[in-house]
TIBA-35185 format. One line per 4 residues: their letters; for each residue x, y, z of N, C-alpha, C. Coordinates in steps of 0.1 Angstrom, whole numbers, plus 5000, padded with zeros to 4 digits. Example, Ala and Ser with C-alpha at 12.3 -4.5 7.8 and 13.67 -1.06 7.14 Angstrom:
<nodes>
as	5132 4943 5078 5123 4955 5078 5132 4967 5078 ~ 5128 4978 5071 5137 4989 5071 5129 5000 5079
</nodes>
This chain:
<nodes>
xxxx	8063 4281 1152 8072 4290 1146 8084 4279 1143 ~ 8086 4281 1129 8096 4271 1122 8111 4274 1132 ~ 8115 4262 1131 8128 4258 1143 8140 4266 1134 ~ 8140 4267 1120 8152 4274 1113 8151 4288 1115
xxxx	8138 4294 1117 8139 4309 1120 8141 4311 1132 ~ 8136 4304 1142 8139 4304 1157 8154 4304 1158 ~ 8162 4294 1153 8176 4294 1152 8184 4308 1149 ~ 8180 4311 1139 8183 4324 1131 8182 4336 1140
xxxx	8170 4336 1145 8166 4350 1153 8177 4347 1165 ~ 8177 4336 1170 8187 4334 1185 8198 4337 1183 ~ 8204 4332 1171 8220 4337 1168 8220 4352 1167 ~ 8211 4357 1158 8212 4372 1154 8212 4378 1171
xxxx	8204 4376 1178 8203 4382 1191 8212 4381 1200 ~ 8221 4369 1198 8233 4367 1206 8241 4378 1202 ~ 8243 4380 1189 8254 4389 1182 8249 4400 1187 ~ 8237 4408 1186 8234 4419 1190 8233 4421 1205
xxxx	8234 4411 1215 8239 4412 1228 8252 4416 1230 ~ 8260 4410 1223 8272 4414 1225 8278 4427 1219 ~ 8271 4432 1211 8274 4447 1203 8265 4457 1210 ~ 8258 4453 1221 8250 4462 1228 8260 4471 1237
xxxx	8255 4484 1241 8265 4495 1245 8270 4491 1260 ~ 8265 4482 1267 8270 4477 1279 8276 4462 1279 ~ 8280 4458 1271 8286 4445 1267 8298 4450 1259 ~ 8299 4454 1248 8309 4455 1238 8322 4464 1245
xxxx	8320 4477 1249 8330 4483 1257 8334 4478 1268 ~ 8328 4468 1275 8335 4461 1286 8343 4451 1284 ~ 8342 4447 1270 8352 4433 1266 8363 4433 1269 ~ 8371 4444 1266 8385 4447 1269 8387 4443 1287
xxxx	8378 4449 1294 8382 4449 1311 8378 4433 1313 ~ 8368 4427 1306 8365 4414 1310 8376 4406 1306 ~ 8384 4406 1297 8394 4400 1290 8408 4403 1295 ~ 8409 4418 1304 8419 4422 1314 8418 4411 1325
xxxx	8406 4411 1331 8403 4403 1343 8408 4391 1344 ~ 8402 4383 1334 8401 4368 1333 8417 4365 1326 ~ 8425 4376 1323 8439 4370 1316 8447 4374 1326 ~ 8446 4385 1335 8453 4389 1346 8464 4402 1341
xxxx	8459 4404 1326 8470 4412 1320 8462 4428 1320 ~ 8473 4439 1319 8466 4451 1318 8461 4453 1304 ~ 8454 4464 1301 8451 4466 1291 8462 4472 1280 ~ 8471 4477 1286 8483 4480 1279 8490 4468 1272
xxxx	8491 4459 1283 8498 4445 1282 8491 4439 1269 ~ 8478 4441 1268 8468 4433 1257 8473 4439 1245 ~ 8473 4452 1245 8478 4460 1232 8488 4454 1225 ~ 8499 4448 1232 8508 4442 1226 8512 4428 1232
xxxx	8500 4421 1230 8501 4405 1237 8510 4399 1227 ~ 8520 4389 1234 8525 4380 1224 8519 4366 1224 ~ 8525 4360 1217 8518 4343 1216 8514 4337 1229 ~ 8522 4337 1239 8521 4332 1252 8508 4338 1258
xxxx	8507 4353 1260 8496 4359 1266 8484 4357 1258 ~ 8485 4356 1247 8472 4352 1237 8469 4342 1241 ~ 8477 4328 1240 8471 4317 1243 8464 4315 1258 ~ 8471 4321 1268 8463 4324 1278 8450 4329 1279
xxxx	8448 4340 1272 8435 4350 1270 8424 4341 1265 ~ 8429 4332 1253 8420 4324 1247 8416 4312 1255 ~ 8425 4308 1264 8419 4294 1270 8409 4302 1284 ~ 8411 4312 1289 8403 4319 1296 8390 4322 1293
xxxx	8391 4328 1280 8379 4333 1273 8370 4322 1271 ~ 8377 4309 1265 8368 4299 1264 8360 4294 1276 ~ 8366 4293 1288 8360 4290 1302 8351 4302 1304 ~ 8352 4315 1300 8344 4325 1302 8331 4324 1296
xxxx	8330 4321 1284 8320 4321 1276 8311 4304 1280 ~ 8321 4296 1284 8313 4284 1288 8307 4287 1301 ~ 8311 4294 1307 8303 4300 1322 8291 4305 1320 ~ 8288 4316 1308 8277 4326 1308 8268 4317 1299
xxxx	8272 4306 1292 8266 4299 1282 8257 4288 1290 ~ 8263 4284 1303 8257 4274 1310 8244 4281 1317 ~ 8244 4292 1320 8234 4299 1328 8224 4302 1318 ~ 8229 4308 1303 8217 4306 1293 8210 4294 1291
xxxx	8217 4285 1289 8210 4273 1284 8201 4267 1296 ~ 8207 4269 1308 8199 4264 1321 8184 4274 1321 ~ 8186 4287 1317 8173 4295 1316 8165 4290 1304 ~ 8170 4284 1293 8163 4280 1281 8156 4268 1286
xxxx	8162 4257 1295 8155 4246 1300 8145 4250 1308 ~ 8144 4258 1316 8135 4262 1326 8122 4268 1315 ~ 8125 4281 1307 8112 4282 1298 8110 4270 1291 ~ 8115 4262 1287 8107 4250 1281 8100 4244 1287
xxxx	8104 4239 1302 8095 4230 1312 8085 4238 1315 ~ 8082 4253 1314 8073 4262 1319 8064 4259 1306 ~ 8068 4262 1293 8058 4262 1281 8052 4249 1280 ~ 8061 4237 1282 8053 4223 1280 8041 4219 1289
xxxx	8042 4225 1303 8032 4226 1311 8019 4233 1308 ~ 8019 4241 1298 8010 4249 1294 8007 4247 1281 ~ 8007 4236 1273 8003 4235 1263 7987 4237 1259 ~ 7980 4234 1268 7964 4241 1263 7964 4250 1261
xxxx	7972 4263 1268 7968 4276 1267 7978 4281 1257 ~ 7985 4274 1250 7995 4280 1241 7991 4291 1233 ~ 7980 4290 1223 7976 4301 1216 7975 4315 1224 ~ 7970 4314 1234 7969 4326 1243 7984 4331 1247
xxxx	7989 4323 1249 8004 4324 1257 8013 4332 1246 ~ 8008 4326 1234 8017 4330 1223 8015 4346 1219 ~ 8004 4349 1219 8000 4362 1217 8005 4372 1229 ~ 8004 4368 1241 8010 4376 1253 8026 4377 1250
xxxx	8032 4365 1248 8046 4365 1244 8049 4377 1234 ~ 8042 4377 1222 8042 4385 1212 8043 4401 1219 ~ 8032 4403 1229 8033 4416 1233 8045 4421 1241 ~ 8047 4407 1249 8060 4410 1258 8074 4415 1250
xxxx	8075 4406 1238 8085 4411 1231 8086 4423 1225 ~ 8071 4431 1222 8072 4442 1214 8077 4454 1225 ~ 8075 4451 1240 8075 4460 1249 8091 4460 1253 ~ 8097 4449 1251 8112 4448 1253 8118 4456 1241
xxxx	8114 4455 1229 8118 4463 1218 8118 4477 1223 ~ 8105 4481 1224 8101 4497 1228 8111 4502 1239 ~ 8112 4492 1249 8124 4495 1260 8138 4497 1253 ~ 8142 4490 1245 8154 4495 1240 8155 4504 1231
xxxx	8144 4506 1222 8144 4518 1213 8146 4531 1223 ~ 8140 4531 1236 8142 4543 1245 8127 4549 1243 ~ 8115 4544 1239 8102 4550 1245 8098 4552 1256 ~ 8104 4541 1266 8101 4539 1279 8112 4529 1282
xxxx	8114 4530 1298 8125 4521 1307 8116 4511 1315 ~ 8120 4499 1314 8115 4489 1323 8127 4490 1335 ~ 8124 4494 1345 8134 4493 1360 8141 4481 1360 ~ 8134 4469 1358 8139 4455 1364 8149 4453 1351
xxxx	8148 4455 1340 8155 4454 1330 8167 4461 1332 ~ 8171 4470 1339 8182 4477 1340 8190 4473 1354 ~ 8184 4462 1357 8193 4458 1376 8203 4452 1367 ~ 8214 4454 1375 8230 4447 1372 8237 4444 1383
xxxx	8234 4429 1385 8242 4427 1398 8254 4418 1396 ~ 8260 4420 1385 8272 4414 1381 8283 4417 1391 ~ 8292 4405 1392 8306 4413 1400 8314 4421 1391 ~ 8320 4428 1400 8327 4439 1393 8340 4437 1392
xxxx	8344 4425 1398 8360 4420 1398 8360 4406 1401 ~ 8373 4400 1400 8374 4388 1408 8388 4388 1411 ~ 8389 4381 1424 8404 4379 1427 8410 4365 1424 ~ 8400 4358 1418 8405 4342 1411 8410 4343 1398
xxxx	8422 4340 1394 8426 4339 1384 8426 4326 1375 ~ 8427 4325 1364 8431 4312 1356 8417 4308 1351 ~ 8417 4294 1345 8404 4290 1339 8393 4291 1350 ~ 8395 4283 1362 8383 4282 1370 8376 4298 1373
xxxx	8386 4309 1375 8382 4318 1378 8376 4326 1366 ~ 8378 4323 1355 8371 4327 1343 8358 4319 1339 ~ 8358 4306 1346 8344 4302 1345 8335 4308 1354 ~ 8339 4313 1367 8332 4318 1376 8326 4332 1370
xxxx	8335 4340 1363 8335 4354 1360 8322 4351 1348 ~ 8322 4342 1342 8313 4338 1331 8298 4338 1336 ~ 8300 4328 1348 8288 4327 1355 8280 4339 1361 ~ 8291 4344 1366 8287 4360 1372 8278 4370 1362
xxxx	8284 4368 1351 8281 4377 1341 8267 4373 1336 ~ 8263 4362 1333 8250 4359 1327 8242 4359 1339 ~ 8243 4356 1351 8232 4355 1362 8232 4370 1366 ~ 8239 4382 1364 8238 4392 1366 8225 4402 1361
xxxx	8220 4395 1349 8210 4404 1341 8212 4418 1335 ~ 8225 4419 1330 8231 4429 1323 8221 4437 1316 ~ 8220 4451 1318 8208 4460 1314 8206 4456 1300 ~ 8217 4457 1291 8213 4456 1277 8211 4445 1272
xxxx	8220 4432 1278 8215 4417 1276 8202 4415 1278 ~ 8195 4422 1290 8182 4416 1295 8172 4418 1287 ~ 8169 4428 1278 8155 4426 1270 8157 4417 1257 ~ 8170 4416 1252 8172 4406 1243 8171 4393 1248
xxxx	8176 4389 1257 8173 4379 1263 8162 4373 1269 ~ 8155 4381 1276 8140 4380 1276 8131 4375 1264 ~ 8136 4383 1253 8126 4379 1242 8129 4368 1236 ~ 8143 4361 1237 8144 4348 1232 8139 4336 1241
xxxx	8140 4342 1255 8133 4332 1265 8117 4331 1265 ~ 8110 4344 1259 8096 4343 1257 8094 4331 1242 ~ 8102 4333 1234 8101 4323 1223 8105 4310 1227 ~ 8116 4306 1236 8118 4294 1242 8106 4289 1249
xxxx	8099 4294 1254 8087 4292 1264 8075 4287 1254 ~ 8076 4292 1240 8066 4285 1231 8069 4275 1223 ~ 8080 4269 1223 8085 4256 1219 8075 4244 1221 ~ 8076 4235 1214 8071 4222 1216 8076 4213 1227
xxxx	8091 4212 1226 8096 4206 1237 8108 4216 1243 ~ 8113 4206 1254 8123 4213 1262 8135 4215 1254 ~ 8140 4202 1245 8150 4203 1238 8151 4213 1229 ~ 8138 4216 1221 8137 4228 1212 8141 4243 1220
xxxx	8135 4241 1232 8138 4253 1238 8151 4257 1242 ~ 8159 4245 1247 8173 4246 1251 8180 4249 1239 ~ 8178 4243 1225 8187 4246 1214 8187 4263 1208 ~ 8172 4265 1214 8173 4282 1211 8183 4290 1220
xxxx	8188 4286 1233 8194 4293 1240 8208 4288 1237 ~ 8211 4276 1232 8224 4274 1228 8230 4285 1215 ~ 8217 4285 1208 8219 4294 1193 8225 4307 1199 ~ 8216 4312 1210 8218 4326 1212 8234 4327 1223
xxxx	8235 4316 1229 8250 4318 1235 8260 4317 1225 ~ 8257 4310 1213 8269 4309 1202 8270 4323 1197 ~ 8259 4330 1196 8258 4346 1191 8267 4354 1199 ~ 8268 4352 1212 8276 4360 1219 8290 4354 1220
xxxx	8293 4341 1222 8305 4334 1226 8315 4335 1212 ~ 8307 4335 1200 8318 4335 1189 8324 4346 1187 ~ 8316 4360 1187 8324 4372 1187 8334 4372 1201 ~ 8332 4369 1211 8339 4370 1220 8353 4362 1218
xxxx	8352 4353 1214 8366 4342 1212 8371 4348 1200 ~ 8365 4353 1193 8373 4360 1182 8381 4373 1184 ~ 8373 4379 1192 8382 4390 1202 8394 4385 1209 ~ 8391 4375 1215 8403 4369 1222 8414 4365 1215
xxxx	8410 4360 1203 8422 4355 1194 8430 4368 1188 ~ 8421 4377 1188 8427 4392 1182 8427 4406 1191 ~ 8429 4403 1201 8426 4413 1212 8431 4426 1207 ~ 8444 4425 1206 8450 4437 1200 8445 4444 1189
xxxx	8441 4437 1181 8434 4443 1169 8419 4449 1173 ~ 8414 4441 1180 8399 4448 1187 8402 4461 1196 ~ 8413 4460 1201 8415 4472 1209 8417 4485 1201 ~ 8423 4481 1192 8427 4492 1179 8415 4498 1173
xxxx	8405 4491 1172 8393 4496 1164 8382 4500 1175 ~ 8382 4495 1184 8372 4498 1196 8368 4513 1197 ~ 8377 4522 1197 8375 4536 1200 8365 4540 1186 ~ 8367 4536 1173 8361 4542 1164 8346 4536 1161
xxxx	8344 4524 1167 8332 4516 1167 8322 4522 1179 ~ 8328 4528 1187 8320 4534 1201 8306 4543 1196 ~ 8311 4551 1186 8304 4559 1180 8289 4556 1178 ~ 8288 4541 1173 8276 4537 1165 8269 4525 1174
xxxx	8274 4523 1188 8265 4517 1196 8251 4517 1198 ~ 8248 4532 1201 8235 4536 1204 8227 4531 1189 ~ 8232 4531 1180 8224 4527 1166 8220 4514 1167 ~ 8231 4506 1171 8230 4493 1173 8217 4487 1183
xxxx	8219 4497 1193 8208 4493 1205 8195 4496 1198 ~ 8192 4508 1191 8180 4510 1185 8176 4498 1173 ~ 8185 4495 1167 8184 4485 1156 8177 4472 1163 ~ 8182 4469 1173 8179 4455 1178 8165 4457 1184
xxxx	8164 4470 1191 8149 4472 1195 8139 4471 1183 ~ 8141 4477 1173 8133 4474 1161 8130 4464 1157 ~ 8139 4455 1158 8141 4439 1149 8132 4433 1164 ~ 8131 4436 1178 8124 4427 1185 8109 4433 1184
xxxx	8108 4446 1182 8093 4448 1181 8087 4442 1164 ~ 8096 4440 1155 8090 4435 1145 8087 4422 1147 ~ 8095 4413 1153 8093 4401 1159 8082 4399 1165 ~ 8080 4409 1176 8067 4407 1185 8055 4409 1176
xxxx	8057 4417 1168 8042 4419 1159 8041 4405 1149 ~ 8050 4399 1145 8048 4390 1138 8042 4378 1145 ~ 8048 4376 1159 8042 4363 1167 8030 4365 1172 ~ 8023 4380 1174 8009 4386 1178 8002 4380 1165
xxxx	8006 4383 1153 7996 4382 1144 7998 4369 1138 ~ 8006 4360 1142 8009 4345 1138 8012 4344 1124 ~ 8023 4353 1120 8029 4352 1107 8046 4354 1110 ~ 8050 4347 1117 8064 4347 1120 8070 4337 1106
xxxx	8065 4331 1100 8070 4323 1089 8074 4332 1079 ~ 8068 4344 1079 8071 4354 1066 8086 4358 1065 ~ 8093 4354 1078 8109 4356 1082 8115 4346 1072 ~ 8109 4336 1066 8115 4325 1058 8122 4332 1044
xxxx	8116 4342 1042 8121 4349 1029 8133 4358 1032 ~ 8136 4362 1044 8144 4373 1050 8156 4366 1055 ~ 8154 4356 1062 8166 4351 1070 8172 4338 1066 ~ 8185 4336 1067 8192 4325 1062 8189 4312 1071
xxxx	8188 4299 1066 8187 4290 1074 8200 4283 1081 ~ 8200 4289 1094 8215 4281 1099 8215 4267 1104 ~ 8206 4263 1104 8203 4248 1106 8212 4240 1096 ~ 8213 4244 1084 8220 4240 1072 8234 4241 1075
xxxx	8238 4248 1087 8254 4247 1092 8255 4239 1100 ~ 8246 4234 1106 8247 4226 1120 8251 4211 1116 ~ 8254 4205 1125 8257 4191 1123 8244 4183 1122 ~ 8245 4173 1114 8233 4165 1113 8231 4155 1126
xxxx	8220 4155 1128 8219 4145 1139 8219 4131 1136 ~ 8225 4121 1147 8230 4107 1144 8214 4100 1139 ~ 8206 4105 1147 8194 4096 1141 8187 4101 1133 ~ 8186 4092 1121 8181 4095 1109 8167 4100 1108
xxxx	8161 4110 1101 8149 4112 1101 8142 4106 1091 ~ 8129 4102 1091 8121 4094 1080 8123 4101 1067 ~ 8125 4090 1057 8124 4096 1045 8112 4102 1039 ~ 8110 4111 1033 8098 4114 1029 8094 4105 1014
xxxx	8085 4100 1013 8080 4089 1001 8069 4098 0994 ~ 8074 4099 0983 8068 4110 0972 8056 4102 0965 ~ 8046 4110 0963 8035 4102 0955 8038 4096 0942 ~ 8051 4096 0938 8056 4088 0926 8057 4075 0926
xxxx	8056 4069 0941 8057 4058 0947 8047 4048 0942 ~ 8050 4039 0932 8039 4031 0922 8034 4021 0934 ~ 8021 4020 0927 8010 4011 0937 8015 3998 0942 ~ 8022 3992 0933 8029 3977 0934 8039 3980 0946
xxxx	8046 3988 0946 8056 3989 0957 8048 3994 0971 ~ 8038 4001 0970 8032 4005 0985 8027 3996 0992 ~ 8028 3999 1004 8022 3987 1016 8007 3993 1019 ~ 8000 3983 1024 7987 3987 1027 7987 3995 1042
xxxx	7978 4005 1043 7976 4012 1055 7970 4001 1066 ~ 7976 4005 1078 7969 3996 1090 7958 3999 1093 ~ 7946 3990 1093 7931 3997 1096 7932 3998 1111 ~ 7928 4010 1115 7926 4016 1128 7911 4023 1130
xxxx	7907 4026 1142 7896 4033 1144 7899 4046 1152 ~ 7891 4058 1149 7892 4070 1156 7875 4074 1163 ~ 7879 4085 1170 7867 4089 1174 7865 4103 1169 ~ 7852 4107 1166 7850 4123 1165 7844 4128 1177
xxxx	7844 4142 1177 7841 4150 1188 7827 4147 1194 ~ 7819 4140 1186 7805 4136 1190 7806 4122 1197 ~ 7818 4115 1194 7819 4101 1200 7815 4092 1190 ~ 7815 4092 1178 7812 4086 1168 7827 4080 1166
xxxx	7824 4065 1164 7835 4059 1157 7838 4061 1143 ~ 7852 4064 1137 7856 4065 1125 7866 4054 1120 ~ 7860 4047 1110 7871 4034 1111 7879 4039 1094 ~ 7893 4037 1096 7900 4043 1085 7896 4032 1071
xxxx	7894 4022 1072 7890 4018 1059 7880 4019 1053 ~ 7870 4028 1063 7857 4033 1055 7859 4043 1045 ~ 7873 4048 1041 7874 4058 1030 7881 4051 1020 ~ 7882 4037 1017 7883 4032 1006 7875 4038 0996
xxxx	7882 4040 0983 7876 4048 0971 7879 4061 0971 ~ 7883 4067 0981 7888 4081 0981 7903 4082 0986 ~ 7911 4092 0980 7922 4098 0982 7921 4102 0998 ~ 7929 4095 1007 7927 4101 1021 7940 4109 1026
xxxx	7941 4119 1028 7951 4128 1037 7951 4127 1049 ~ 7959 4118 1057 7955 4113 1070 7965 4124 1077 ~ 7962 4132 1087 7971 4143 1093 7971 4140 1107 ~ 7980 4135 1112 7982 4136 1128 7986 4149 1134
xxxx	7980 4156 1144 7985 4168 1150 7980 4170 1162 ~ 7985 4182 1170 7980 4185 1182 7978 4199 1183 ~ 7969 4203 1193 7965 4218 1196 7977 4225 1200 ~ 7989 4219 1207 8000 4227 1208 8010 4228 1200
xxxx	8009 4221 1187 8018 4220 1177 8018 4234 1170 ~ 8028 4242 1169 8028 4253 1161 8026 4252 1146 ~ 8036 4242 1139 8036 4241 1126 8020 4233 1122 ~ 8012 4229 1132 8000 4223 1130 7991 4233 1125
xxxx	7994 4244 1133 7984 4255 1130 7988 4264 1114 ~ 7999 4261 1114 8003 4267 1099 7999 4263 1086 ~ 7995 4245 1090 7989 4240 1078 7976 4239 1078 ~ 7967 4246 1086 7954 4248 1085 7949 4254 1074
xxxx	7954 4266 1070 7948 4272 1056 7952 4264 1043 ~ 7963 4256 1045 7966 4248 1033 7958 4236 1030 ~ 7954 4231 1042 7942 4219 1044 7930 4226 1037 ~ 7925 4236 1043 7915 4242 1037 7912 4246 1023
xxxx	7922 4250 1018 7923 4249 1003 7923 4240 0998 ~ 7931 4230 1000 7932 4215 0995 7917 4209 0995 ~ 7912 4210 1006 7896 4206 1007 7888 4212 0999 ~ 7890 4225 0999 7880 4231 0988 7882 4228 0974
xxxx	7896 4227 0969 7898 4224 0956 7894 4211 0953 ~ 7897 4199 0960 7897 4184 0956 7887 4177 0962 ~ 7879 4180 0972 7870 4173 0979 7860 4168 0966 ~ 7854 4174 0959 7846 4168 0948 7851 4160 0939
xxxx	7866 4159 0938 7872 4150 0930 7876 4138 0936 ~ 7873 4134 0950 7877 4124 0954 7885 4126 0967 ~ 7890 4137 0971 7899 4136 0985 7893 4137 0997 ~ 7897 4131 1006 7891 4132 1018 7905 4136 1028
xxxx	7902 4146 1036 7912 4150 1046 7909 4148 1061 ~ 7914 4141 1066 7912 4134 1082 7924 4140 1092 ~ 7921 4148 1099 7929 4154 1108 7926 4148 1123 ~ 7937 4138 1125 7936 4134 1135 7942 4140 1149
xxxx	7937 4144 1160 7943 4149 1171 7949 4141 1180 ~ 7960 4141 1182 7967 4130 1195 7965 4137 1212 ~ 7955 4150 1211 7952 4155 1226 7942 4145 1229 ~ 7940 4148 1243 7928 4140 1251 7918 4150 1253
xxxx	7923 4161 1251 7911 4176 1257 7903 4177 1244 ~ 7890 4173 1245 7880 4176 1232 7877 4193 1235 ~ 7879 4199 1247 7874 4210 1246 7886 4220 1239 ~ 7897 4217 1241 7910 4223 1233 7910 4220 1222
xxxx	7907 4208 1218 7903 4205 1203 7893 4215 1197 ~ 7882 4216 1200 7870 4222 1195 7874 4236 1198 ~ 7883 4245 1207 7886 4256 1203 7894 4259 1193 ~ 7905 4248 1193 7915 4252 1180 7908 4253 1167
xxxx	7895 4244 1163 7891 4244 1153 7881 4255 1152 ~ 7879 4265 1163 7869 4274 1160 7880 4287 1157 ~ 7892 4289 1164 7900 4298 1164 7910 4297 1152 ~ 7913 4288 1146 7917 4287 1134 7913 4281 1122
xxxx	7899 4280 1124 7887 4279 1112 7891 4268 1105 ~ 7894 4257 1109 7894 4242 1104 7880 4241 1098 ~ 7881 4235 1084 7871 4231 1075 7868 4219 1069 ~ 7877 4209 1078 7880 4195 1071 7875 4187 1084
xxxx	7873 4175 1081 7870 4162 1093 7881 4164 1100 ~ 7878 4164 1115 7887 4161 1127 7882 4150 1134 ~ 7891 4145 1138 7890 4131 1149 7899 4131 1159 ~ 7898 4122 1167 7908 4121 1181 7914 4108 1179
xxxx	7928 4107 1181 7934 4094 1181 7943 4094 1190 ~ 7957 4089 1187 7967 4089 1197 7981 4088 1189 ~ 7991 4090 1198 8006 4090 1190 8007 4076 1187 ~ 8002 4068 1196 8007 4054 1194 8002 4049 1178
xxxx	7989 4055 1175 7986 4052 1161 7991 4060 1151 ~ 7999 4073 1152 8008 4078 1144 8019 4069 1142 ~ 8025 4065 1150 8036 4056 1151 8035 4042 1143 ~ 8024 4038 1140 8022 4026 1131 8024 4029 1119
xxxx	8023 4041 1114 8025 4043 1100 8042 4048 1099 ~ 8046 4053 1106 8060 4057 1110 8066 4061 1123 ~ 8075 4054 1129 8078 4054 1143 8088 4067 1148 ~ 8091 4073 1141 8097 4084 1139 8091 4096 1147
xxxx	8092 4100 1159 8085 4110 1166 8081 4123 1160 ~ 8074 4130 1160 8071 4146 1153 8058 4147 1150 ~ 8053 4159 1152 8041 4162 1145 8045 4179 1137 ~ 8032 4179 1128 8026 4172 1121 8032 4159 1113
xxxx	8024 4150 1113 8030 4138 1103 8016 4136 1093 ~ 8017 4136 1079 8009 4138 1067 8011 4123 1066 ~ 7998 4114 1063 8003 4103 1053 7990 4105 1042 ~ 7996 4100 1030 7988 4101 1019 7985 4088 1015
xxxx	7971 4083 1015 7967 4070 1011 7957 4069 1001 ~ 7961 4062 0990 7954 4061 0979 7937 4053 0979 ~ 7933 4053 0969 7919 4049 0968 7916 4033 0973 ~ 7931 4025 0970 7928 4011 0973 7933 4009 0988
xxxx	7936 4020 0994 7939 4018 1010 7956 4015 1012 ~ 7964 4021 1001 7977 4018 1003 7986 4033 1004 ~ 7997 4032 1014 8002 4043 1020 8013 4046 1007 ~ 8010 4058 1002 8020 4064 0990 8027 4076 0992
xxxx	8025 4081 1005 8037 4092 1009 8034 4094 1026 ~ 8046 4099 1029 8045 4103 1042 8053 4116 1045 ~ 8053 4124 1052 8057 4137 1055 8056 4138 1071 ~ 8069 4143 1075 8070 4143 1090 8074 4161 1089
xxxx	8065 4166 1097 8067 4182 1098 8060 4190 1090 ~ 8061 4203 1090 8054 4211 1081 8058 4208 1064 ~ 8049 4206 1057 8049 4204 1042 8043 4214 1035 ~ 8052 4220 1021 8043 4229 1017 8034 4227 1008
xxxx	8024 4236 1006 8013 4236 0998 8016 4227 0983 ~ 8029 4233 0975 8030 4230 0964 8030 4214 0962 ~ 8041 4208 0974 8044 4194 0974 8030 4186 0978 ~ 8021 4190 0986 8011 4181 0987 8001 4181 0976
xxxx	8000 4196 0970 7990 4196 0958 7996 4185 0947 ~ 8006 4187 0944 8015 4177 0934 8009 4164 0934 ~ 8012 4160 0948 8011 4146 0950 7995 4141 0953 ~ 7987 4149 0956 7972 4145 0957 7971 4145 0944
xxxx	7972 4154 0936 7966 4154 0921 7972 4143 0912 ~ 7982 4136 0915 7987 4126 0908 7978 4113 0914 ~ 7977 4113 0925 7967 4103 0932 7953 4101 0927 ~ 7947 4114 0924 7933 4114 0920 7932 4112 0906
xx	7942 4113 0897 7943 4107 0886 7945 4094 0884 ~ 7949 4087 0892 7952 4074 0890 7939 4064 0887
</nodes>
């Protein structure tokens, strides 16, 4: 699944959890408990009380975020241990998300998702008490938060790395935390409009259920990238990482500026050696991938089409799997209909072209064996086709 889509869905899921019928109406009660002020006092809160409410609310959201993020780490660890079975797990995950959605709509009820063991009060006041309340809130498996959170955890378990799974739960936590903190900043205004909003809570719950069903269907059919057209890319609003990603070299790089590709050998699935230098005279699209890599699945139909269109004009596609399990590779080829040459290599060989980690990694090499373009991650067909066409005409 595309990372930007996952972040957006997680953020929306967190907001839906906040707006759910068993969270939103209880927000004033939680604010009252963690601040030590009565509801009537909150309605006329002065600057001093509002400051206390915000600080304690910040500790409260820190508490529940810590639990949610820990669950994300656990889901990521589980997912990375089951990489070989990821295609099956993905479809099972989609079915589970659909069931959670139907549960929220009301077609049937899953009893475990209605178990609520949250603490109903606390004798501890101040920031520490608020932190403990946040921990209790998250650990209690609140009935409305349960199905939505479970759906996000299913998605987290299907991520490629533990860090990616963790980031999903960070986004989910932000989706709940931001509106809670905004409420704390304007608690008196929130209380004044709460009664008008209560009539729409069931609609929000049903809407969240429909969203989960739709997402589950897209996961089962491996079409989740269709949401690219509908959802905004929230990663554009996130801070840039300190480590710079490799710059993508375009096919317009002149031949005189390009460096020669390192010669190396791979092995096909029959045990035969494939020397990289043997492709001199053809334009080579060298793609490093893995069976557990979700974007690697999405690029298969693109390479199939490019291979069909340009093979006779001099294009050679070589997909080098960094997996060591030949059976998993053969199954991937069969399941996803790979119709181009596949070999087995290593991540170390991939790093010889660019040390930055990540898959897929696509290297375009001209007829003279010079590296003319590098792409890290999923690359749109239009970009690859334009670059390949230019190299073929040189």
